[in-house]
NUBA-376894 format. One record per residue (C-alpha): x, y, z; residue in one letter; residue number from 1. Coordinates in steps of 0.05 Angstrom, whole numbers, plus 5000, padded with zeros to 4 digits. Layout:
N
+------+------+------+---+-----+
|    X |    Y |    Z | r |   k |
+------+------+------+---+-----+
|    X |    Y |    Z | a | NUM |
...
+------+------+------+---+-----+
! end
This chain:
93
+------+------+------+---+-----+
|    X |    Y |    Z | r |   k |
+------+------+------+---+-----+
| 5278 | 4979 | 4938 | x |   1 |
| 5257 | 4952 | 4870 | x |   2 |
| 5316 | 4905 | 4869 | x |   3 |
| 5297 | 4878 | 4938 | x |   4 |
| 5227 | 4864 | 4913 | x |   5 |
| 5253 | 4825 | 4853 | x |   6 |
| 5300 | 4785 | 4898 | x |   7 |
| 5242 | 4770 | 4946 | x |   8 |
| 5198 | 4744 | 4889 | x |   9 |
| 5255 | 4703 | 4859 | x |  10 |
| 5269 | 4671 | 4927 | x |  11 |
| 5195 | 4658 | 4938 | x |  12 |
| 5189 | 4623 | 4871 | x |  13 |
| 5251 | 4580 | 4882 | x |  14 |
| 5229 | 4560 | 4952 | x |  15 |
| 5159 | 4544 | 4929 | x |  16 |
| 5186 | 4500 | 4873 | x |  17 |
| 5232 | 4464 | 4922 | x |  18 |
| 5174 | 4450 | 4968 | x |  19 |
| 5131 | 4425 | 4910 | x |  20 |
| 5185 | 4376 | 4888 | x |  21 |
| 5182 | 4344 | 4957 | x |  22 |
| 5109 | 4325 | 4946 | x |  23 |
| 5083 | 4263 | 4912 | x |  24 |
| 5087 | 4270 | 4836 | x |  25 |
| 5011 | 4262 | 4830 | x |  26 |
| 4999 | 4322 | 4876 | x |  27 |
| 5052 | 4368 | 4848 | x |  28 |
| 5011 | 4396 | 4790 | x |  29 |
| 4950 | 4413 | 4831 | x |  30 |
| 4992 | 4446 | 4886 | x |  31 |
| 5033 | 4483 | 4834 | x |  32 |
| 4968 | 4513 | 4806 | x |  33 |
| 4944 | 4533 | 4876 | x |  34 |
| 5012 | 4564 | 4893 | x |  35 |
| 5012 | 4604 | 4828 | x |  36 |
| 4942 | 4631 | 4842 | x |  37 |
| 4962 | 4651 | 4913 | x |  38 |
| 5026 | 4685 | 4889 | x |  39 |
| 4987 | 4723 | 4836 | x |  40 |
| 4937 | 4745 | 4889 | x |  41 |
| 4992 | 4769 | 4935 | x |  42 |
| 5028 | 4805 | 4879 | x |  43 |
| 4967 | 4842 | 4854 | x |  44 |
| 4944 | 4862 | 4923 | x |  45 |
| 5014 | 4887 | 4939 | x |  46 |
| 5015 | 4931 | 4876 | x |  47 |
| 4945 | 4958 | 4891 | x |  48 |
| 4966 | 4975 | 4962 | x |  49 |
| 5028 | 5012 | 4939 | x |  50 |
| 4988 | 5050 | 4887 | x |  51 |
| 4937 | 5072 | 4938 | x |  52 |
| 4991 | 5092 | 4987 | x |  53 |
| 5027 | 5134 | 4935 | x |  54 |
| 4962 | 5168 | 4916 | x |  55 |
| 4946 | 5184 | 4989 | x |  56 |
| 5015 | 5211 | 5001 | x |  57 |
| 5010 | 5255 | 4939 | x |  58 |
| 4942 | 5283 | 4963 | x |  59 |
| 4969 | 5296 | 5032 | x |  60 |
| 5029 | 5334 | 5004 | x |  61 |
| 4986 | 5376 | 4958 | x |  62 |
| 4938 | 5393 | 5015 | x |  63 |
| 4996 | 5412 | 5060 | x |  64 |
| 5027 | 5456 | 5006 | x |  65 |
| 4961 | 5491 | 4996 | x |  66 |
| 4952 | 5499 | 5071 | x |  67 |
| 5020 | 5533 | 5077 | x |  68 |
| 5009 | 5576 | 5015 | x |  69 |
| 4940 | 5601 | 5039 | x |  70 |
| 4963 | 5610 | 5111 | x |  71 |
| 4911 | 5562 | 5138 | x |  72 |
| 4908 | 5517 | 5199 | x |  73 |
| 4873 | 5453 | 5217 | x |  74 |
| 4828 | 5455 | 5279 | x |  75 |
| 4778 | 5408 | 5310 | x |  76 |
| 4706 | 5431 | 5301 | x |  77 |
| 4663 | 5448 | 5362 | x |  78 |
| 4620 | 5386 | 5354 | x |  79 |
| 4640 | 5317 | 5335 | x |  80 |
| 4707 | 5293 | 5310 | x |  81 |
| 4708 | 5335 | 5247 | x |  82 |
| 4771 | 5372 | 5226 | x |  83 |
| 4762 | 5441 | 5195 | x |  84 |
| 4810 | 5481 | 5152 | x |  85 |
| 4807 | 5554 | 5169 | x |  86 |
| 4849 | 5616 | 5154 | x |  87 |
| 4895 | 5631 | 5212 | x |  88 |
| 4873 | 5705 | 5214 | x |  89 |
| 4800 | 5685 | 5222 | x |  90 |
| 4817 | 5634 | 5276 | x |  91 |
| 4855 | 5685 | 5318 | x |  92 |
| 4794 | 5733 | 5320 | x |  93 |
+------+------+------+---+-----+
! end
């Protein structure tokens, strides 16, 4: 996965540079700066998204492990769209 990401970014840089060389020489510098800013923005948002996703998956796994360990279940509350965690013995009463 990491290797694919490096290949993707390498290809993106090469293709961007090829496209920039097709422009008029007076415009190349300004477009190169704009392209660099956009790529940096995409790269940082991609890293942030992956970090958040990893953190959420970690929290979900920990909650699920605790739910299994404590013999609890998830049920919908009587009112609203709230989810409640309750012990399975209390729920069966």
